[in-house]
C-alpha positions, 0 to 999 in steps of 0.5 A, spaced: 445 832 584 444 829 578 441 822 576 448 819 576 450 822 583 443 819 586 445 812 583 452 813 586 449 815 593 444 808 592 450 804 590 454 807 596 448 806 601 445 799 599 451 795 597 448 794 590 452 794 584 452 800 580 447 797 574 442 795 580 442 801 583 441 805 576 435 800 575 432 802 582 433 809 581 430 809 574 424 804 576 423 809 582 422 815 577 418 811 572 413 809 578 412 816 580 411 818 573 406 813 571 402 814 577 402 821 576 400 820 568 394 816 571 392 822 575 394 818 582 397 822 588 404 819 590 405 820 598 412 818 601 411 819 608 416 824 611 418 825 605 413 829 601 407 828 596 407 828 588 401 830 585 398 833 579 394 840 579 391 844 574 393 851 572 387 856 570 387 859 563 390 866 564 392 872 559 399 873 558 404 877 555 409 875 549 416 879 552 419 880 545 413 883 542 409 885 548 402 882 545 397 879 549 396 872 549 392 867 552 395 861 556 391 855 556 389 851 562 394 845 563 395 840 568 402 840 571 406 836 577 407 839 584 411 836 589 410 838 597 415 837 602 413 833 608 415 835 615 421 831 616 424 833 609 422 840 611 426 840 618 432 836 615 433 842 610 432 848 615 
């Protein structure tokens, strides 16, 4: 499913116009993105939690040359599915 498909689902489920559904989906993704950028955790009860985790610096290998490289510490987004979502997917 891509964004267009998600907008279609919102449109079908809510009865909003397609334009309004597109704005709602964009507003939702922007709100989550902005909260994560501020370092906040976003919890949607029964769906899941979005948060930022810090990956440790580590030594890696360039697959093309085989040379050893240092991969720096960095923050990455992480999603953990909630109980209801996990049960629905099973």
